[in-house]
N, C-alpha and C positions, 0 to 999 in steps of 0.2 A: 212708570214705576221701574226702577232699575232692578236687575236680577238679584243683586246683593241685598237690596232693601226688601224685595219680595221674599227672599229666603229668610231674612231676619224676622219678618212678620210671622212666617210659618213656624220658625223655631220658637219665637216668643209665645205663640199660642200654645205650644206643647209645654213650655216651661210653666205657663199659667195653669194648664190642665193638672199637672202633678205637683206644682209648687216645689220644684226641685230641679236644679240645673243638671245634676248627675242623672236624675230620673228621666229628664227630657232627652239627655244624650243617649241613654239606653233605649228609650222608645223610638228615637229617630235613627239609631245606629250610627251616631256621629261621635267624634272625640269630645270629651267634656270641655276641652279648651275651645273648640269651635263654637259650642253653644254659649259658653261664657263670653266669648268675643262678640258674638252676634248681639247679645243683650247689651253689652257695653257700647257697641256701635249705635244701637237705637237710643240709648241714654245720651250719647254724645250728640247725635243728630237733633234730638228733640230737647236737649238741655234740661232734662228732668230725671230724677231718680225713679226707676220703675220697680225695683225690687229691693227688699232688705235681706241681705244674705246672712244666714247663720250656718252653724256647723251641720244642722239637721235638715233645714229646708230653706227655700227662698220665698219669702212672703211678699205678696204684691203690695205696693204702695197704692194710695188713692189714684194717682196718675197711672200706675201700672194696671189697675183694674179697668180703667177706661181703655188703655192700650190693648189689654187682653181681649176685651169684647170686640174691638175693631179687628184685631188680628184673627180672631176666630171666624169672623165674617169673610175676611180676605182668604183665609185658608179654605173655607167652604166654597167660595166662588172659584178658586183655582181647581179644586177637586171636581166641581160641577162641570167645568169646561172639558176636562179630559173624559169624564163619564158620558157627557152628552155627545161629544164627537164620536166616542167609541160606540155608543148606542146607535148613532146615525149610520155608521159603517157596519154595525152588527158584529163587530169583532170583540172577542173577550181579551182585554188587555188592560194594563195599568196595575196599580197597587191595590190589593184587597186586604183590608184589615179585619181580622176575625177574632172574636172573643169567645172563650170556651172554658168551662170549669175543668179541673184537672182530670176527673174520671172520664169525662167524654173525650177529652184530648187524647188520653191514653188508649181508649177503645176505638173511637170513630176516626180520629185523624192520624195519629202517629204511624200506624202500620201501613197507611196508604198514601202518605204525603208524596213519596217519590213518584207514584203514578200520576198524581195531579200535576206536579211540576213538569213531568215529561210530556204530558198531554197538552198543557197550555204554557208554552215557553214564553209568551208575552205577558203573563200574569206574575207579579211579585207578591208573595204571601207575607203578611205580618200577623203573627198569631200571639194574642195576649191571653195567657192561661191565668185564670182567676175566678173568683166567685162573684155572683150577682152583678155581672157587668151589664152595661147598657149600650145599645147601638146609638151612636150619635155622629153627626156630620163632622164633629171636631176630633173624633178619635177612632171609632169602630164602625165599619160598614154593616156587619152582621154579627149576631151573637147566638150561639147554640145554647139552649137552655133545657135542662131536664127537670121536670116537675109539673107545676100547675100554674095557670095564668088567669088573671082577671082581665076585664076589658081595658084597653089602653089605646093610645094614639098610634101605637106601633103596628106594623104588619106582622102577624104571627102565622107562620106556615107550619102546620103540624106535619112532622116527618114520619112519626110512628108512635103507637102506644107502647108503653113499656110494661109488658105483662108481668105481674108481680105475685109472688107466693110467700108464705110464712115459712122460715127455714131455721133449723138448729143443726149443730154439728152432732155427729154420732157420739162424741164424748159427752156433750151436754145431755142428750137423751139417755145415755147410760147412767150418768151420775145423778141426774135430777128428775128423771122420769119424763114420760111423754104426756102432755095434756090431752085428754080425750074429749074435752068439750070447751067451748069458748069461755065458760065461767071459770074454768081452772087456770086460765091464763093469768089471772090476778095473783096467783101464787108463784109465778115465774118472773124472771128478768126479761121483759119484753120491750124492745124498742119499737113502740107502736107507731112510729112515724120516722121520717128521715131527719126530723128536727125535734127537739124536746117540746117546744111549743111555738106558736106563731110569733109571739113577741120577741123571742130570743134571736130570731133571724135578722132583725133590723132591716126590713126589706128595702127601705129607701124608695127610689124612683122605679125600680124594677117592678112591673105589674104582676108579681108572683104572690101566691098565698099557699098555705099549707093546710089542707083539710084534715079532719080527724078520720083516720082510716078505719074501715069497718069490715068485719067478716060477715058474709051473707050466705044464707042457704034458704031457698024458697022466699018466704016473706019475713024471715027472722034476720035481725041485724044485731051485731055485737061490736061496740066500739073497742078497738084494741087499747090495752093499757100502755102507759109509757114509763120506762125505767128512768127514775129521777137522777141517777148517778152520772149520766153521761149524755152529752148532746154534741153533734158535729154536723157540719154541712158537707163533710167529705164521706161519701158512701164507702170508699175503700177502708176507712177506719172502722166503720160499722161491720164490714165484712170480716176484718181481722178479729174483731171481738167474737163474731159468730164462729170463726175457725178455731179460736182458742177456747171454745166451750163456755163462754161467759153469758151469752145472751141468745134470745130468739129474736129474729128481725125479718121484716119484709124485704125481699131482694128480687132482682129480675130473674125470671126463670131461665132466660137464655144463658146467663152466666153460671147458674147453679145446676142445670140439668145433668151435666156430666158427673158432678159430685154426688147428686142424688142417686143416679143409676149405679155408681160405683159403691154406694153405701157410706161414703164419707159424710154426707149430709142427709138430713131427714126433712121431708116435707111435712110440716106440722098442720094438723086438721085439714087434710087434703079434700075432704068433702065440702069445704067452704071455699068461697072465692073472696078476694079482696076487692072492695069497691073503690072507685075513683083512682084507678092506677095512674101513675104519672105518664107523661108523654114527652117526646123529644120535639122541641120547637126550634125553628129558625126565626129570629126576631130582627127586623130591619125597618127602616123608615120608607115612606112613599118616595122619597127623593132618589133612592137607589133601586127601587123595585124592578125596573126594567133594564137595568144596566147589565150588559152581557157577562161581565166578569162575575157578577153575583149569581146570575142565572146558571152559569155552567158550574159554579161551586156548589150550589144547592142540588143540582142534578147529580153531581159527583157524590155528595153525601148520601143522597137517596139510593144511588147505585151501591155504595158501601153497605148501607142498611139492608138492601135487598139481598146482597151476597151473604151477609151474616145470617139473615133470616133463612135463606136457602140451606145454609150449612147446618143450622140447628133446628129448622122448622119441622122436618119429618120426625126427628127424635121427640121433640116437644109434643107434636100432635099425637104421636103414638102413646106417649106417656099419659097425656091428659085423657085420651079415649079410654085407657085402662082404668082411670080413676072414676069414670062416669058409668 
């Protein structure tokens, strides 16, 4: 297999992934003209039309679908060669493709990326920021997921539990009052979950689910109500609604403790705890589980989490002890 044809197969696999020449160019970091030329070369070599080009996307023809399946296998085999050789040498090297939702990227990755790149000069990072991504041999090696998981064929490494409390702004508490019992929550605008309901998330292949969050004290449980006017998969948007005094919502205590201690935010019903708190997971397939570049990345993320816990841990522990 010539190098040009091999590259063409890999490029076409990416075009098939996103059904877009320009999208494939962005994903691969190549000029759009290079991607378009690679597709045209394959069509010329095999004397068949592989895609139907439109202004918005490139739809695979029947022949293109066959070519796409084969190209995905070729791409996976090429990736496996590098990964297996690196694993044999025990060296963290090669391209690592990471998927991550925007809120986790902002908190866990962005402030620390320079440290990772300096520590591992032979690893090239490709980060795809988006919601409900899946680790696959054809696109992503590992996905960071915040939430809840059901059983799946994926390896799910639990990095940390995200301790969560019910929070309102000082403005909300002043204008609308503080609920003093779970029963009173029905009279308030409460985002009782990170999503409006399970069906609205369209989970697809990601083995995620959204439980009904409950407040618990002793043997008593109260399901949190949900505000019907708003739903979002972006936790930052929910936080903004809380800041603006519009809603009460469950939010991570680590990000809210400073505001609670300063009086900007109020811990609602502090004598109750929220059940089934979400967790941070790293999702990947068995194929890459022992690859050095993945292992050092997961260790790096765990170090970041440990550092963040250390910074906030004593304050949170002291606060929670005061509440008990």
